[in-house]
C-alpha positions as CSV (number, residue, x, y, z in Angstrom):
1,M,24.6,34.3,-9.5
2,P,27.0,33.2,-6.8
3,G,25.3,31.6,-3.8
4,L,22.3,30.3,-5.7
5,A,21.9,26.6,-5.6
6,T,21.8,24.8,-8.9
7,Q,18.4,23.2,-9.6
8,V,18.7,19.5,-10.4
9,E,16.2,18.2,-12.9
10,Q,14.1,15.3,-11.7
11,Y,12.8,12.5,-14.0
12,S,9.9,10.2,-13.2
13,V,8.6,6.9,-14.6
14,V,5.5,5.0,-13.5
15,I,5.7,1.2,-13.6
16,A,2.4,-0.6,-13.4
17,I,2.4,-4.4,-12.6
18,G,-0.7,-6.3,-11.7
19,G,-2.8,-3.2,-11.8
20,I,-0.6,-1.6,-9.0
21,S,1.4,1.4,-10.1
22,V,4.7,2.6,-8.6
23,Q,6.3,5.9,-9.5
24,L,10.1,6.1,-9.4
25,N,11.9,9.5,-9.3
26,T,15.5,10.0,-10.2
27,T,17.9,12.8,-11.2
28,D,19.9,10.5,-13.4
29,S,18.7,10.4,-17.1
30,D,20.7,7.3,-17.9
31,F,19.0,5.4,-15.1
32,L,15.7,6.7,-16.4
33,D,16.5,5.2,-19.8
34,L,17.5,1.9,-18.0
35,L,14.1,1.8,-16.3
36,H,12.2,2.4,-19.6
37,N,14.1,-0.4,-21.3
38,R,14.0,-2.8,-18.4
39,Y,10.2,-2.4,-17.9
40,A,9.2,-1.9,-21.5
41,G,5.5,-2.8,-21.8
42,F,4.9,-2.0,-18.1
43,V,5.6,1.7,-18.2
44,S,2.4,3.6,-17.6
45,A,1.8,7.1,-19.1
46,G,-0.8,7.8,-16.4
47,E,-0.3,9.9,-13.3
48,G,-1.5,9.3,-9.7
49,A,0.6,6.3,-8.9
50,E,-0.4,4.5,-5.7
51,Y,3.2,4.5,-4.4
52,E,6.1,6.7,-5.0
53,F,9.9,6.3,-4.4
54,D,12.8,8.7,-4.7
55,V,15.8,6.8,-6.0
56,H,19.3,7.9,-5.0
57,L,22.1,6.3,-6.9
58,G,25.6,5.8,-5.6
59,P,27.9,3.4,-3.6
60,L,26.5,2.3,-0.3
61,A,28.9,3.0,2.6
62,F,29.8,-0.1,4.7
63,A,27.5,-2.2,2.6
64,D,28.1,-5.9,2.4
65,R,27.5,-6.8,-1.2
66,H,26.9,-10.5,-0.2
67,A,24.3,-9.6,2.4
68,D,20.9,-11.4,2.2
69,V,17.6,-9.5,1.9
70,S,16.2,-8.1,5.2
71,V,12.6,-6.8,5.4
72,K,11.5,-5.4,8.7
73,Y,8.6,-3.3,9.9
74,R,9.0,-0.6,12.6
75,S,6.9,2.4,13.6
76,G,4.7,2.4,10.5
77,R,7.6,1.9,8.0
78,W,9.2,-1.0,6.1
79,F,12.9,-1.2,6.0
80,L,14.3,-3.1,3.0
81,E,18.0,-4.0,2.8
82,R,20.4,-6.0,0.8
83,G,24.0,-5.6,-0.2
84,D,23.1,-3.3,-3.2
85,F,20.2,-1.3,-1.8
86,R,18.7,0.3,1.3
87,A,15.1,1.4,1.2
88,E,12.5,2.9,3.6
89,W,8.8,2.8,2.8
90,E,5.8,4.3,4.6
91,P,2.7,2.5,3.1
92,A,0.2,4.8,4.7
93,A,1.8,7.9,3.1
94,G,2.5,6.0,-0.1
95,R,6.1,7.3,-0.1
96,G,9.5,5.9,0.1
97,I,13.3,6.4,-0.5
98,I,15.6,3.9,-2.2
99,R,19.4,4.2,-2.0
100,Q,21.0,1.8,-4.4
101,T,23.9,1.1,-6.7
102,A,23.2,1.9,-10.3
103,N,22.1,-1.6,-11.4
104,P,18.8,-3.0,-12.5
105,Y,18.9,-5.9,-10.1
106,A,18.5,-3.7,-7.1
107,I,15.4,-1.8,-8.2
108,D,14.0,-5.1,-9.5
109,S,14.3,-6.6,-6.0
110,V,12.8,-3.6,-4.3
111,L,9.8,-3.7,-6.6
112,R,9.3,-7.4,-6.0
113,I,9.4,-6.9,-2.2
114,V,7.0,-4.0,-2.3
115,H,4.5,-5.9,-4.4
116,T,4.7,-9.0,-2.1
117,L,3.8,-6.7,0.8
118,V,0.9,-5.0,-1.1
119,L,-0.4,-8.3,-2.3
120,A,-0.2,-10.0,1.1
121,K,-2.7,-7.4,2.4
122,Q,-5.1,-8.4,-0.3
123,G,-4.7,-12.2,-0.1
124,G,-2.5,-12.4,-3.2
125,F,1.2,-13.3,-3.7
126,L,4.1,-13.6,-6.1
127,L,5.0,-17.2,-6.9
128,H,8.1,-18.9,-8.3
129,S,6.3,-20.2,-11.3
130,A,5.8,-19.8,-15.0
131,S,2.3,-18.8,-16.1
132,A,0.5,-18.5,-19.4
133,I,-2.9,-17.8,-20.8
134,R,-4.7,-20.2,-23.1
135,N,-8.3,-20.0,-24.2
136,G,-8.9,-17.1,-21.9
137,K,-7.7,-19.0,-18.8
138,A,-4.4,-18.6,-16.9
139,F,-2.3,-21.7,-15.8
140,L,0.5,-21.6,-13.3
141,F,3.5,-23.9,-13.4
142,A,5.4,-23.9,-10.1
143,G,8.6,-25.5,-9.0
144,V,12.1,-25.0,-7.6
145,S,15.0,-24.1,-9.9
146,G,15.4,-26.9,-12.4
147,A,11.9,-28.2,-12.2
148,G,11.0,-27.0,-15.7
149,K,9.5,-23.6,-15.6
150,T,11.6,-22.3,-18.5
151,T,11.1,-25.6,-20.4
152,I,7.3,-25.5,-20.1
153,S,7.4,-21.9,-21.2
154,R,9.6,-22.6,-24.2
155,L,7.3,-25.5,-25.2
156,A,4.1,-23.3,-25.1
157,P,2.1,-23.5,-28.3
158,P,1.5,-20.4,-30.5
159,D,-2.0,-19.8,-29.1
160,A,-0.6,-19.4,-25.5
161,T,0.3,-16.0,-24.1
162,L,3.3,-16.1,-21.8
163,L,2.8,-14.1,-18.6
164,T,6.2,-15.0,-17.1
165,D,8.7,-17.8,-17.1
166,E,9.8,-17.1,-13.5
167,I,7.6,-15.0,-11.2
168,S,3.9,-15.2,-11.4
169,Y,1.7,-12.4,-10.1
170,V,-1.6,-13.6,-8.4
171,R,-4.3,-11.3,-7.1
172,K,-7.3,-12.3,-5.2
173,Q,-10.5,-10.7,-6.6
174,A,-14.2,-11.2,-6.3
175,G,-15.0,-14.7,-7.5
176,G,-11.5,-16.1,-7.6
177,Y,-7.9,-15.3,-8.6
178,V,-6.4,-13.5,-11.5
179,A,-2.8,-13.9,-12.9
180,Y,-1.0,-11.0,-14.4
181,G,2.0,-10.7,-16.7
182,T,5.2,-9.5,-15.1
183,P,8.6,-8.1,-16.2
184,F,10.4,-10.4,-13.8
185,T,12.2,-12.8,-16.1
186,G,14.0,-16.1,-15.8
187,E,16.3,-17.9,-18.2
188,L,14.2,-16.9,-21.2
189,A,15.1,-13.3,-20.5
190,K,11.7,-12.3,-22.1
191,L,9.3,-9.9,-20.5
192,G,5.8,-11.3,-19.9
193,E,2.8,-9.9,-21.7
194,N,1.1,-7.1,-19.8
195,T,-2.3,-8.8,-19.6
196,S,-4.3,-11.0,-17.3
197,A,-6.8,-13.8,-17.0
198,P,-8.6,-15.8,-14.3
199,V,-6.5,-18.6,-12.8
200,A,-7.8,-22.0,-13.8
201,A,-5.2,-24.3,-12.3
202,L,-1.8,-24.6,-10.6
203,Y,0.5,-27.4,-11.9
204,L,3.4,-28.5,-9.7
205,L,6.2,-29.5,-12.1
206,V,8.2,-32.7,-12.1
207,Q,10.3,-33.8,-15.1
208,G,10.0,-37.5,-15.7
209,P,9.8,-40.3,-18.3
210,E,6.2,-39.5,-19.4
211,N,3.5,-36.8,-19.5
212,R,1.1,-37.4,-16.7
213,I,-1.2,-35.4,-14.4
214,D,-1.8,-36.6,-10.8
215,P,-4.1,-35.1,-8.1
216,V,-2.5,-33.4,-5.1
217,A,-4.1,-33.5,-1.6
218,T,-5.1,-30.1,-0.3
219,A,-2.6,-30.2,2.6
220,D,0.3,-31.1,0.3
221,A,-0.8,-28.4,-2.2
222,G,-0.7,-25.8,0.5
223,R,2.7,-26.8,1.7
224,E,4.2,-26.8,-1.9
225,L,2.5,-23.4,-2.6
226,L,4.1,-21.9,0.5
227,A,7.5,-23.3,-0.5
228,N,7.3,-21.5,-3.8
229,M,5.8,-18.2,-2.7
230,L,8.1,-15.2,-2.6
231,F,8.1,-13.9,1.0
232,F,10.7,-11.7,2.6
233,A,9.1,-10.0,5.6
234,E,10.3,-10.7,9.2
235,D,6.9,-9.9,10.6
236,P,4.4,-12.2,12.4
237,E,1.3,-10.6,10.9
238,M,2.7,-10.9,7.3
239,V,3.7,-14.5,8.0
240,H,0.1,-15.2,9.0
241,R,-1.3,-13.5,5.9
242,A,1.0,-15.5,3.6
243,F,-0.1,-18.8,5.3
244,Q,-3.8,-17.7,5.0
245,A,-3.3,-16.7,1.3
246,A,-1.9,-20.2,0.5
247,C,-4.8,-22.0,2.3
248,D,-7.4,-19.9,0.6
249,F,-5.9,-20.4,-2.8
250,V,-5.6,-24.2,-2.7
251,G,-9.2,-24.2,-1.4
252,H,-10.5,-22.5,-4.5
253,V,-8.1,-23.4,-7.3
254,P,-7.4,-27.0,-8.6
255,V,-3.8,-28.1,-7.9
256,H,-2.2,-30.9,-9.9
257,R,1.2,-32.5,-10.2
258,L,2.4,-32.4,-13.8
259,T,5.1,-34.9,-14.7
260,F,6.4,-34.2,-18.2
261,V,9.1,-34.9,-20.7
262,P,10.5,-31.9,-22.7
263,D,8.1,-32.3,-25.5
264,A,5.4,-29.9,-26.8
265,R,2.8,-32.6,-26.5
266,V,2.6,-31.9,-22.7
267,W,0.4,-28.9,-23.5
268,D,-2.2,-31.4,-24.8
269,L,-2.9,-32.2,-21.2
270,I,-3.2,-28.7,-20.0
271,G,-6.6,-27.1,-19.8
């Protein structure tokens, strides 16, 4: 009948990473399919997600597509911005809105930022590192671009389970730290396995002429961990939390420098 508004169908998907679930709502079925494909293995059938975002697709007026990430906290809300997305999130209410262009990189970045903020409250973090499980223990391999994260992942033996070749997910839990698989991929373009294990060690990667493990002083380990942590918030409290998380981690988890050549025998040293 004339004058009646057309009801728009809404679709939802729950993406669970590191035991934390985020529901994304959209009216675009193609975007829903993109999300299912992009986060295959991390899509949860369960309801009652801890956080929920309505995603609105379209061009962003006056957006600078080259703009860097901005994450600011005002009046109980986080404001997340980059050239391809704008988001508002109220953690206490568990709700938020994302306005973005229709590409997977925008939603991927929003999810990473949200998880860094949630983890910081718990003493955990996301880390620029590969990670894998072997013999029931998780090992992290951190380093800047080119340090060898993809290489160490590619060389992993058949009995190792790859959690990620790019962004490791670390949660602080009673008795220690646990690493979880993530869908955040690097050069391998392969999703990590959606599983977890206690963190046994962190290796700082250096490519060199031989395979060798050297100890790292606690202060140096803390500095290098901070240098590789994903952190976006322009907020003094969150900066303090990140610093404290790094100090606590290196105080409980062994940190080594791993010099290696691109040969599978390097895994004989790991464990």
